[in-house]
C-alpha positions as CSV (number, residue, x, y, z in Angstrom):
1,M,-0.1,-0.2,-0.2
2,N,1.4,3.5,-0.5
3,S,0.9,4.9,2.7
4,T,-0.6,4.0,6.2
5,A,-3.7,6.2,5.6
6,E,-4.6,4.4,2.6
7,W,-4.2,1.3,4.2
8,I,-6.4,2.4,7.3
9,S,-8.7,3.6,4.7
10,R,-9.3,0.1,3.2
11,S,-9.1,-1.7,6.1
12,V,-12.2,0.4,7.7
13,S,-14.0,0.1,4.4
14,R,-13.5,-3.9,4.5
15,L,-14.6,-3.8,8.2
16,R,-17.8,-1.7,7.3
17,A,-18.7,-3.7,4.4
18,A,-18.3,-7.3,6.5
19,A,-20.7,-5.7,9.3
20,P,-24.5,-6.1,8.8
21,A,-26.6,-3.1,8.2
22,A,-28.8,-1.9,11.4
23,D,-31.6,0.2,11.2
24,K,-31.7,3.6,13.6
25,D,-33.0,1.6,16.6
26,G,-30.7,-1.2,16.4
27,A,-32.7,-3.8,14.3
28,K,-31.0,-5.9,11.9
29,G,-32.0,-7.6,8.7
30,P,-34.5,-10.7,9.5
31,E,-35.1,-8.8,12.8
32,K,-36.3,-5.6,11.0
33,L,-38.5,-7.5,8.3
34,A,-40.4,-9.4,11.2
35,R,-41.0,-6.4,13.2
36,A,-42.3,-4.4,10.2
37,S,-44.6,-7.5,9.5
38,V,-45.9,-7.7,13.2
39,D,-46.3,-3.5,13.6
40,K,-48.4,-3.8,10.5
41,S,-50.9,-6.5,11.0
42,G,-49.9,-7.7,14.3
43,V,-49.1,-11.3,13.3
44,T,-45.8,-12.2,12.6
45,D,-45.3,-12.9,8.7
46,V,-43.9,-16.1,9.1
47,V,-43.1,-16.6,5.3
48,A,-40.7,-13.5,5.3
49,K,-39.2,-15.0,8.8
50,V,-38.2,-18.2,7.6
51,A,-37.3,-17.1,4.2
52,A,-34.6,-14.8,5.7
53,P,-31.8,-16.3,6.9
54,R,-30.4,-16.4,10.6
55,S,-27.1,-15.3,11.5
56,T,-24.5,-17.3,13.3
57,H,-25.3,-15.5,16.5
58,E,-28.8,-16.3,16.3
59,R,-28.4,-19.9,15.6
60,L,-25.8,-20.3,18.4
61,Q,-28.5,-19.1,20.7
62,A,-31.5,-21.2,19.1
63,T,-32.6,-24.6,20.5
64,L,-34.0,-25.8,16.9
65,R,-33.1,-25.9,13.5
66,R,-35.0,-23.8,10.8
67,G,-35.7,-24.1,7.1
68,Q,-32.8,-25.0,5.1
69,E,-30.2,-24.6,7.6
70,A,-27.6,-27.6,7.5
71,L,-26.4,-28.0,10.9
72,S,-28.6,-28.0,14.1
73,P,-27.7,-25.3,16.8
74,R,-26.1,-28.1,18.7
75,A,-24.1,-29.5,16.2
76,L,-23.3,-25.5,15.2
77,R,-22.3,-24.7,18.7
78,R,-19.8,-27.9,19.0
79,L,-18.1,-26.9,15.4
80,H,-17.9,-23.4,16.9
81,T,-16.2,-24.9,20.1
82,D,-13.6,-26.7,18.1
83,L,-12.8,-23.5,16.0
84,Q,-12.1,-21.8,19.3
85,A,-10.0,-24.7,20.6
86,V,-8.1,-24.1,17.3
87,V,-7.0,-20.9,17.9
88,A,-6.7,-20.3,22.0
89,P,-4.5,-18.4,23.1
90,Q,-2.8,-20.8,25.7
91,V,-2.5,-23.5,22.7
92,S,0.9,-24.0,20.9
93,E,1.1,-23.3,16.9
94,L,1.9,-27.2,16.8
95,E,-1.1,-28.2,19.1
96,G,-3.2,-25.7,17.3
97,G,-2.3,-27.2,14.0
98,R,-3.2,-31.0,15.4
99,R,-6.7,-29.7,16.5
100,A,-7.2,-27.7,13.3
101,Q,-6.4,-30.9,11.0
102,A,-9.3,-32.4,13.2
103,V,-11.7,-30.0,12.1
104,A,-10.3,-30.4,8.4
105,E,-11.0,-34.2,8.9
106,W,-14.5,-33.5,9.3
107,Y,-14.8,-30.9,7.0
108,A,-13.8,-33.4,4.4
109,T,-16.9,-35.6,5.0
110,A,-19.3,-32.8,5.3
111,E,-21.8,-31.7,3.1
112,L,-21.5,-28.6,1.2
113,E,-24.2,-26.7,3.3
114,E,-22.6,-28.0,6.3
115,R,-19.2,-26.4,5.0
116,R,-21.3,-23.4,4.4
117,D,-21.9,-23.1,8.0
118,M,-18.4,-23.6,8.9
119,W,-17.7,-20.4,6.7
120,L,-20.3,-18.6,8.0
121,L,-18.8,-19.2,11.5
122,L,-15.3,-18.1,10.6
123,C,-17.0,-14.8,9.1
124,E,-19.1,-14.0,11.9
125,Q,-17.6,-15.4,14.8
126,F,-14.0,-14.8,14.4
127,A,-14.3,-11.2,13.1
128,P,-12.3,-8.3,14.2
129,D,-13.1,-6.6,17.6
130,A,-15.2,-3.4,16.2
131,T,-15.1,-1.9,19.7
132,E,-11.1,-2.5,20.1
133,F,-10.8,-1.2,16.7
134,K,-12.8,1.9,17.2
135,S,-10.8,2.7,20.2
136,A,-7.4,2.2,18.2
137,R,-8.3,4.1,15.4
138,Q,-9.3,7.1,17.6
139,R,-5.8,6.7,19.5
140,Y,-4.1,6.8,16.0
141,E,-5.9,9.7,14.3
142,A,-5.3,11.8,17.9
143,A,-1.4,10.8,17.7
144,A,-1.2,11.8,14.1
145,G,1.9,14.2,13.6
146,T,3.0,13.7,17.0
147,A,6.0,11.5,18.7
148,E,3.1,8.8,19.5
149,E,2.3,8.2,16.0
150,G,4.4,5.1,15.4
151,Q,3.0,3.2,18.5
152,A,-0.6,4.2,17.5
153,E,-0.2,2.7,14.2
154,I,1.4,-0.8,15.9
155,S,-1.6,-0.7,18.0
156,L,-4.3,-0.1,15.0
157,R,-2.6,-2.8,13.0
158,R,-2.7,-5.3,16.1
159,A,-6.6,-4.4,16.2
160,L,-7.0,-5.3,12.6
161,V,-5.5,-9.2,13.3
162,S,-8.8,-10.7,13.7
163,P,-9.1,-14.2,15.6
164,R,-9.9,-15.5,11.8
165,T,-6.5,-14.4,10.7
166,R,-4.8,-16.6,13.5
167,L,-7.4,-19.6,13.0
168,L,-6.5,-19.6,9.1
169,Q,-3.0,-19.7,10.2
170,R,-3.2,-22.5,12.4
171,F,-5.0,-24.6,9.7
172,A,-1.6,-23.6,7.4
173,V,0.4,-25.7,10.0
174,F,-0.5,-29.1,9.4
175,P,0.7,-31.0,6.3
176,D,-1.8,-30.7,4.1
177,G,-3.3,-27.5,5.6
178,M,-2.3,-25.3,2.8
179,R,-3.7,-27.5,0.3
180,F,-7.1,-27.7,2.4
181,L,-7.2,-23.7,2.5
182,V,-6.7,-23.5,-1.1
183,D,-9.2,-25.9,-2.1
184,M,-11.7,-24.5,0.4
185,R,-11.4,-21.1,-1.3
186,A,-12.1,-22.6,-4.5
187,E,-15.0,-24.2,-3.3
188,L,-16.0,-20.6,-1.8
189,L,-15.4,-18.2,-4.6
190,P,-18.7,-19.6,-6.6
191,L,-20.9,-18.7,-3.8
192,L,-19.5,-15.2,-3.2
193,K,-22.5,-13.4,-5.2
194,G,-25.2,-15.2,-3.7
195,D,-24.1,-14.6,-0.1
196,K,-22.1,-11.6,0.6
197,R,-21.8,-12.7,4.5
198,L,-18.9,-14.7,3.2
199,L,-17.1,-11.7,1.6
200,A,-15.1,-11.4,4.5
201,L,-13.6,-15.1,4.8
202,D,-12.7,-14.7,1.3
203,A,-10.9,-11.1,1.5
204,E,-8.9,-12.7,4.3
205,L,-7.5,-16.0,2.7
206,E,-6.9,-13.6,-0.5
207,H,-4.6,-11.5,1.7
208,L,-3.0,-14.6,3.5
209,F,-2.2,-16.3,0.3
210,S,-0.8,-13.0,-1.4
211,T,2.2,-13.2,1.3
212,W,2.4,-17.1,1.4
213,F,2.7,-17.4,-2.1
214,D,4.8,-14.4,-2.7
215,V,7.7,-14.8,-5.4
216,A,10.2,-14.7,-2.8
217,F,8.8,-18.1,-1.6
218,L,8.1,-19.9,-5.2
219,E,10.7,-21.9,-7.2
220,L,10.7,-21.8,-10.7
221,R,11.4,-25.5,-12.2
222,R,11.7,-26.9,-15.7
223,L,9.1,-29.5,-16.8
224,S,10.6,-32.1,-19.3
225,W,9.5,-35.3,-20.4
226,D,11.7,-36.9,-18.0
227,S,9.6,-35.1,-15.0
228,P,7.6,-37.7,-12.8
229,A,4.5,-39.2,-14.7
230,S,2.3,-37.6,-11.8
231,L,3.7,-34.1,-12.7
232,I,3.4,-34.4,-16.3
233,E,0.0,-35.6,-15.9
234,K,-1.3,-32.2,-14.1
235,L,0.2,-30.3,-17.2
236,I,-2.7,-32.5,-19.3
237,K,-4.9,-31.5,-16.4
238,Y,-4.5,-27.7,-15.9
239,E,-3.5,-26.6,-19.6
240,A,-6.1,-24.0,-20.1
241,V,-5.4,-22.4,-23.4
242,H,-4.9,-25.3,-26.1
243,D,-6.3,-28.8,-24.6
244,I,-3.3,-31.4,-24.9
245,R,-4.9,-34.1,-26.9
246,S,-2.9,-36.6,-26.5
247,W,0.4,-38.3,-24.8
248,A,2.1,-37.6,-28.4
249,D,1.0,-33.7,-28.4
250,L,2.6,-33.6,-25.0
251,K,5.8,-34.8,-26.0
252,N,5.7,-32.5,-28.8
253,R,5.5,-29.6,-26.4
254,L,8.3,-31.1,-24.1
255,D,10.4,-31.8,-27.3
256,S,14.1,-30.2,-27.7
257,D,12.9,-27.1,-29.0
258,R,10.7,-26.3,-26.6
259,R,10.7,-25.3,-22.9
260,C,7.7,-25.5,-19.8
261,Y,8.4,-24.0,-16.7
262,G,6.2,-23.7,-13.6
263,F,6.5,-21.8,-10.1
264,F,5.9,-24.3,-7.1
265,H,5.6,-23.9,-3.6
266,P,7.5,-25.5,-0.9
267,R,4.1,-26.7,1.0
268,L,2.4,-27.9,-2.3
269,P,5.8,-29.5,-3.8
270,N,4.0,-31.4,-6.5
271,E,1.5,-28.9,-7.7
272,P,2.6,-26.5,-10.4
273,L,0.8,-23.1,-9.4
274,I,1.1,-21.4,-12.9
275,F,3.2,-22.7,-16.1
276,V,4.4,-21.6,-19.2
277,E,5.1,-23.5,-22.5
278,V,7.6,-21.8,-24.7
279,A,8.5,-22.8,-28.5
280,L,12.4,-21.7,-29.6
281,V,12.0,-20.2,-33.0
282,D,13.5,-18.0,-35.6
283,K,11.0,-15.7,-36.2
284,I,7.4,-14.4,-34.7
285,S,5.1,-17.3,-34.8
286,P,1.6,-16.3,-36.8
287,S,0.0,-19.6,-35.8
288,I,-0.5,-21.9,-33.3
289,T,-1.0,-25.0,-35.9
290,P,2.7,-25.4,-36.7
291,L,3.5,-25.3,-33.0
292,L,1.2,-27.9,-31.9
293,D,1.9,-30.2,-35.1
294,E,3.3,-33.5,-33.4
295,A,4.9,-34.3,-36.8
296,A,7.0,-31.3,-37.3
297,A,10.6,-31.6,-36.8
298,P,12.3,-29.8,-33.8
299,V,13.9,-26.7,-34.4
300,D,17.5,-26.4,-34.7
301,I,17.9,-24.7,-31.0
302,T,21.3,-23.4,-31.8
303,R,19.6,-21.1,-34.5
304,A,16.6,-20.2,-32.1
305,T,16.3,-16.4,-32.1
306,T,13.1,-16.2,-30.8
307,A,11.0,-17.3,-27.8
308,I,7.5,-17.5,-28.4
309,F,5.2,-17.9,-25.0
310,Y,2.0,-19.6,-26.5
311,S,0.4,-21.0,-23.4
312,I,0.1,-19.7,-19.8
313,S,-1.9,-21.4,-17.4
314,N,-3.0,-20.9,-13.6
315,T,-3.6,-24.2,-11.8
316,Q,-5.3,-23.4,-8.7
317,T,-8.4,-21.8,-8.6
318,G,-8.3,-21.0,-4.8
319,L,-5.3,-18.8,-5.6
320,R,-7.6,-16.3,-7.8
321,G,-6.3,-12.7,-7.1
322,V,-2.6,-13.7,-6.5
323,S,-0.6,-12.9,-9.3
324,F,2.1,-15.0,-10.4
325,G,2.2,-14.6,-14.2
326,D,4.5,-11.2,-14.2
327,S,7.4,-12.8,-12.2
328,L,7.1,-16.3,-13.9
329,I,7.9,-14.1,-17.7
330,K,10.6,-12.3,-15.8
331,H,12.0,-15.5,-14.2
332,V,11.6,-17.5,-17.6
333,V,13.2,-14.8,-19.8
334,E,16.5,-14.7,-17.5
335,T,16.8,-18.3,-17.3
336,L,16.4,-18.8,-21.3
337,T,19.0,-16.2,-21.9
338,Q,21.5,-17.7,-20.0
339,E,20.8,-21.2,-21.7
340,F,20.4,-19.3,-25.4
341,P,22.4,-16.2,-25.6
342,R,21.1,-15.9,-29.4
343,L,17.8,-15.2,-28.2
344,R,16.5,-11.5,-28.9
345,T,12.9,-11.6,-28.8
346,F,10.3,-12.7,-26.5
347,A,6.8,-12.6,-27.7
348,T,3.6,-14.4,-27.1
349,L,1.1,-16.1,-29.5
350,S,-2.1,-15.4,-27.2
351,P,-5.9,-16.2,-27.9
352,I,-8.4,-13.0,-28.2
353,P,-10.8,-14.8,-25.7
354,G,-13.7,-12.0,-25.4
355,F,-13.5,-10.8,-29.0
356,R,-16.5,-12.4,-30.6
357,A,-18.6,-11.6,-27.5
358,W,-17.7,-8.1,-27.8
359,L,-18.2,-7.8,-31.4
360,S,-21.4,-9.3,-31.3
361,K,-22.7,-6.2,-29.0
362,N,-20.4,-3.4,-30.5
363,A,-20.8,-4.2,-34.2
364,G,-23.0,-1.4,-35.0
365,A,-21.0,1.2,-33.2
366,M,-17.9,-0.1,-35.3
367,L,-20.1,0.2,-38.6
368,D,-21.2,4.0,-37.7
369,R,-17.3,4.8,-37.5
370,L,-16.8,4.0,-41.4
371,D,-16.8,6.5,-43.9
372,D,-19.2,6.3,-47.1
373,K,-16.7,4.9,-49.4
374,R,-15.5,2.1,-47.0
375,R,-19.5,1.3,-45.9
376,S,-20.2,1.2,-49.7
377,E,-17.6,-1.6,-50.3
378,L,-18.8,-3.3,-47.1
379,G,-22.1,-3.2,-48.3
380,R,-21.4,-4.7,-51.5
381,A,-19.5,-7.5,-50.2
382,V,-22.2,-8.5,-47.4
383,G,-24.9,-8.0,-50.0
384,F,-26.7,-5.1,-48.4
385,E,-26.6,-1.4,-48.4
386,P,-25.9,0.1,-46.3
387,P,-24.8,-2.9,-44.3
388,Q,-26.0,-3.3,-40.9
389,A,-24.3,-5.2,-38.1
390,T,-26.7,-8.4,-38.6
391,H,-25.1,-8.3,-42.2
392,F,-21.6,-8.1,-41.3
393,L,-21.6,-10.6,-38.4
394,A,-23.4,-12.8,-40.7
395,A,-20.5,-12.3,-43.3
396,V,-17.9,-13.4,-40.8
397,D,-19.5,-16.0,-39.4
398,K,-17.0,-18.5,-41.6
399,P,-14.0,-16.0,-41.6
400,L,-11.5,-18.9,-43.1
401,D,-13.6,-19.0,-46.1
402,L,-12.5,-14.8,-46.6
403,D,-9.8,-14.3,-49.2
404,A,-7.1,-11.6,-48.4
405,K,-8.7,-8.7,-50.2
406,S,-12.0,-9.2,-48.7
407,P,-13.6,-5.9,-47.4
408,V,-15.1,-8.0,-44.6
409,R,-12.2,-9.6,-43.6
410,Q,-10.4,-6.0,-43.7
411,M,-13.4,-4.9,-41.6
412,L,-12.7,-7.8,-38.9
413,L,-9.1,-7.1,-38.4
414,E,-9.9,-3.6,-37.6
415,C,-12.5,-4.5,-35.1
416,A,-10.0,-6.8,-33.2
417,A,-7.2,-4.1,-33.2
418,H,-9.7,-1.5,-32.0
419,Y,-11.0,-4.1,-29.3
420,L,-7.2,-4.7,-28.2
421,A,-5.8,-1.3,-28.6
422,R,-8.8,1.2,-27.6
423,E,-11.5,-0.5,-25.9
424,M,-10.8,-0.1,-21.9
425,V,-13.0,-0.5,-18.8
426,D,-11.9,1.1,-15.6
427,G,-8.6,2.1,-17.1
428,K,-7.5,-1.4,-18.2
429,P,-8.0,-3.3,-21.4
430,V,-11.0,-5.1,-21.6
431,D,-9.8,-8.4,-22.9
432,A,-8.5,-10.7,-19.7
433,V,-5.4,-11.8,-21.9
434,A,-4.6,-8.4,-23.2
435,R,-5.1,-7.0,-19.5
436,F,-2.5,-9.8,-18.2
437,H,0.2,-9.1,-20.8
438,L,-0.2,-5.2,-21.2
439,G,-0.1,-5.1,-17.2
440,N,3.3,-7.0,-17.3
441,G,4.7,-4.4,-19.8
442,A,4.3,-5.9,-23.4
443,R,2.9,-4.4,-26.1
444,V,-0.1,-5.4,-28.9
445,E,2.4,-6.0,-31.8
446,R,0.4,-7.9,-34.5
447,L,-3.0,-9.6,-35.6
448,N,-2.8,-13.1,-37.1
449,W,-5.4,-14.3,-39.6
450,A,-6.5,-17.7,-39.0
451,G,-4.0,-18.0,-36.2
452,D,-6.4,-20.6,-34.4
453,P,-8.6,-22.4,-36.7
454,S,-9.8,-24.8,-34.1
455,A,-13.1,-24.8,-33.1
456,K,-12.4,-22.8,-29.8
457,G,-10.2,-20.5,-31.6
458,L,-13.1,-19.7,-34.3
459,K,-15.5,-19.4,-31.3
460,Q,-13.6,-17.2,-29.1
461,S,-12.4,-14.5,-32.1
462,Y,-13.1,-15.7,-35.6
463,G,-9.7,-17.8,-35.4
464,L,-7.8,-14.4,-35.1
465,M,-4.6,-14.8,-32.9
466,V,-2.4,-12.1,-31.2
467,N,1.3,-11.4,-30.5
468,Y,2.1,-9.6,-27.5
469,L,5.7,-8.4,-27.6
470,Y,8.3,-8.1,-24.7
471,D,10.6,-5.6,-25.4
472,L,12.7,-5.7,-22.4
473,K,14.2,-2.1,-22.9
474,R,10.7,-0.8,-23.0
475,I,8.7,-2.8,-20.5
476,D,8.6,0.2,-17.8
477,K,8.0,2.7,-20.8
478,H,4.9,0.2,-21.7
479,R,3.6,0.4,-18.0
480,S,3.7,4.1,-17.8
481,L,1.8,4.3,-21.0
482,L,-0.8,1.7,-19.8
483,A,-1.3,3.8,-16.6
484,Q,-2.2,6.7,-18.5
485,G,-4.9,4.9,-20.3
486,K,-3.2,4.4,-23.5
487,V,-2.3,0.8,-24.8
488,P,1.0,0.2,-26.1
489,A,0.6,-1.0,-29.9
490,S,2.9,-1.3,-33.0
491,G,2.4,1.0,-35.8
492,D,0.5,-1.6,-37.4
493,I,-2.0,-2.2,-34.9
494,D,-2.3,1.7,-34.6
495,S,-2.7,2.0,-38.4
496,L,-5.7,-0.6,-38.2
497,C,-7.3,1.5,-35.5
498,R,-7.2,4.4,-37.6
499,H,-8.8,3.3,-40.9
């Protein structure tokens, strides 16, 4: 964080977001609904009361289970006691880890809704002490600019360390504890939109993971055909860009003219957290087809001048929000240049996963940018003058049939260039892959027609692929441009955007 004030502001915002909203007389969600019903008619609206979920505070005081609640009040109290025992202050880290492991063993056999009850306990019963935090914040504000400011900041930081933080740290102690926490967050993530009460736990896990999985604690390893079979199988399992079709396909990706590297964490020694596949070639690759051709002869790597990053895959859903890609690419570039001093060019051959969906919504706006001459040319090509969005989209639905001089093909390339180099949301590129590489300091270098003619490539981007260039001398400059809201792009891409 940039400053203590910014850190405090963000922490306060998280606390307020996690706290249930109360009305002026102290009534909260379910209680307020029930009270309104009684005040209006004198009879409790049972349906509304049942529909509103009870907090764990209410359930721990109850006798009977209500509605769709998974754990009975007695079982919930027992689980709460077990969790309190994990984080008891008189218990050593080792003993706390042993108790956490026992809870994890219960969790392994629990149903999803029972697990949700545990998450709710973690959110609501192990939150920071609001009174202690308020007092520490007031002391910090009063001490600002005085000799006591440093000590007041320390007190404020301690007040923000919740029992939940210490509890999760105890879970990380036992041998498979890190695996347990990562898998737990992966299971939690899809439910966040439907239950905002879980946001505090998710934020806590993401914060801890960003520390535990810092690049300083990661190891870069090369994966080869000689790696253990169990590890190679995980490459097949986690490959997210170009599906690995067979063992022959995998062997081709690990051949002598290829490299594959992954980041590993000591607590997950046999799980790559992220891996990148690299082809060593003599120029920037325009198509994925020859790179995935199992029958192609290996390139003479002594003549290779270019490294093409053609697939980068994150493997752990539970680590969403924890960034490895930037550091991975930097480490791989350093490793490759040590092994192959002739390498001068580092680029990607990347998909454009959001392009077709974006164009289906924005084709009309792109057509409005055309001058009369271009609009007439396109209209003649699609058979309708003036051409409408539906006509253009129908004409590009089979892009591989379009010849090189087709106005439809030219228009599609211009739309793709605009999408990559001009479309921004909140100051960031709208395309997820572009956001990743441009955020790491690359620039949009070149569009490639029929770069990925597979069914997946056609569905995502009409078969188009893009090269992002990592110019090692201009990475900081490119990042600076992006921070100003300008996408770094080659002259060819800029020219397509101006047409």
